[in-house]
C-alpha positions in Angstrom: 128.1 98.7 17.8 126.9 100.1 21.1 126.6 97.7 23.8 123.2 96.9 25.6 123.4 97.3 29.8 121.3 94.7 31.3 121.7 93.0 35.3 121.5 89.7 35.6 118.3 89.4 35.9 117.3 91.4 32.8 119.1 88.9 30.7 117.6 85.7 32.1 114.4 87.6 31.1 115.3 88.0 27.2 116.9 84.7 27.3 114.0 83.0 28.9 111.6 84.9 26.0 114.0 83.9 23.1 113.9 80.5 23.9 110.5 80.3 24.6 109.6 82.2 21.2 111.4 79.4 19.3 110.1 76.5 21.4 107.0 77.3 21.7 105.3 80.4 19.8 107.4 79.5 16.3 106.5 76.0 16.5 102.2 77.0 17.3 102.5 79.4 14.2 103.7 77.3 11.7 101.4 74.8 12.7 98.8 77.2 12.2 99.9 78.3 9.0 99.9 74.7 7.7 96.5 74.5 8.8 95.3 77.5 6.9 97.0 76.6 4.3 95.1 73.2 4.1 91.5 75.0 3.8 92.6 76.2 0.5 91.8 79.2 -1.4 94.6 81.5 0.6 93.4 85.0 -0.8 90.4 85.3 0.8 91.5 82.9 3.9 91.5 85.2 7.0 93.3 82.2 8.9 96.5 82.5 7.1 96.2 86.3 7.0 96.2 86.7 10.9 99.1 83.6 11.2 101.6 85.0 8.7 101.3 88.1 11.0 102.0 86.8 13.7 104.9 85.0 12.2 106.0 88.1 11.0 105.9 89.2 14.5 107.5 86.0 15.9 110.8 86.1 13.4 111.1 90.1 14.0 111.2 89.8 17.9 113.4 87.0 17.8 115.5 89.1 15.5 115.3 91.9 17.8 116.4 89.8 21.3 119.1 88.1 19.3 120.4 91.4 18.5 120.1 92.4 22.3 121.4 89.4 24.0 124.8 89.6 21.2 125.6 93.0 22.4 124.8 92.8 25.9 127.1 94.4 28.5 125.7 92.0 31.5 126.2 93.7 35.1 125.8 92.4 38.1 125.2 94.8 41.1 126.6 93.2 43.9 130.0 93.3 41.9 129.9 97.3 41.2 132.2 98.8 43.2 131.0 102.6 42.7 131.9 104.3 45.9 128.7 105.0 47.5 127.7 106.4 43.5 124.1 105.8 42.3 125.3 103.2 39.1 123.4 101.5 36.7 122.0 98.2 38.8 122.3 100.8 41.8 119.1 100.3 44.0 118.4 104.1 45.3 115.9 105.1 48.0 114.4 108.7 47.8 112.6 110.8 49.5 110.5 113.5 47.7 111.1 117.0 49.2 107.8 118.2 48.5 105.9 115.6 49.6 107.8 113.6 52.2 107.1 110.7 49.9 109.9 107.8 50.3 110.0 105.5 46.9 112.9 102.9 46.0 114.1 102.1 42.6 116.3 100.0 40.8 117.9 101.2 37.8 118.2 98.9 34.9 118.2 98.4 31.3 115.4 100.0 29.0 114.3 96.4 28.5 113.9 95.4 32.7 112.0 98.5 33.5 109.0 98.4 35.4 107.7 101.1 37.3 105.2 98.9 39.2 108.3 96.8 40.6 110.6 99.7 41.4 112.7 99.1 38.4 113.5 102.2 36.2 115.2 102.4 33.2 118.5 104.7 32.7 117.4 106.3 30.5 114.3 107.7 32.0 114.7 111.5 33.7 114.6 109.9 37.2 117.6 107.7 36.6 119.7 110.1 34.2 119.1 113.0 37.5 120.7 109.9 39.7 123.4 108.9 38.1 126.6 109.8 40.1 125.0 111.3 43.1 125.8 110.2 46.3 123.6 109.4 49.6 121.9 112.3 51.0 122.6 114.4 47.6 119.7 116.1 46.3 118.3 114.8 42.5 116.3 117.4 40.5 114.0 115.4 38.3 113.1 117.1 35.1 110.1 115.5 34.5 106.9 116.8 32.5 105.0 117.7 35.7 107.7 119.9 36.4 110.9 119.7 38.3 110.8 117.5 41.0 113.5 117.4 44.0 114.6 114.0 45.7 117.0 113.5 48.1 119.0 110.1 48.1 118.7 108.2 51.3 120.7 105.4 50.7 122.2 103.5 47.6 123.0 99.7 47.7 123.9 97.2 45.6 121.9 94.3 45.8 
C-alpha cells in the first residue's frame, strides 16, 4: 500500500471535510431520503432519486477520505532537513528566464494543490522539475506549451 504525502495543513483540510461529511452532509441526505419516501411511489419520485444519488456520492467521498488519511504520510515542512534541496513541503521562489516573471510555489500533495494559492501538486510538471534542485539551479519544465526554464531563487521550509 502506497503512502499519501500530505502537509499538516492538507491533512487538517481532509479531516475537516471528512468530519463535515459525517456530521452534516450524511444526516441531511438521510433526512431528505426519509422525506422523499414519505411522499409515496418511489418509482416516479425525482427527489428520492436525487437524494439517493447524493448519498452515494457522500459515502464514496467518505471512503476515499478515510483511505487517504489511513495511508497518509504527514510531513511538517518546518522539520524537513533537505540540505537546501527542493523537496515535498518546500516553498520555492522561481524566476521564469524567458519573461522575468517571479513566482512562489509550495510543493504539496495532490489533494492540497491550488495554483491560485501557490500550492502545486508533487506530481505536477513544475514540481517534478524542481525536486532535488538547489538555489540558483535551472529547472527545465516540460509543459504542454513547451519547455520553460526557471531559475530557483530561494528554497524555504515554512
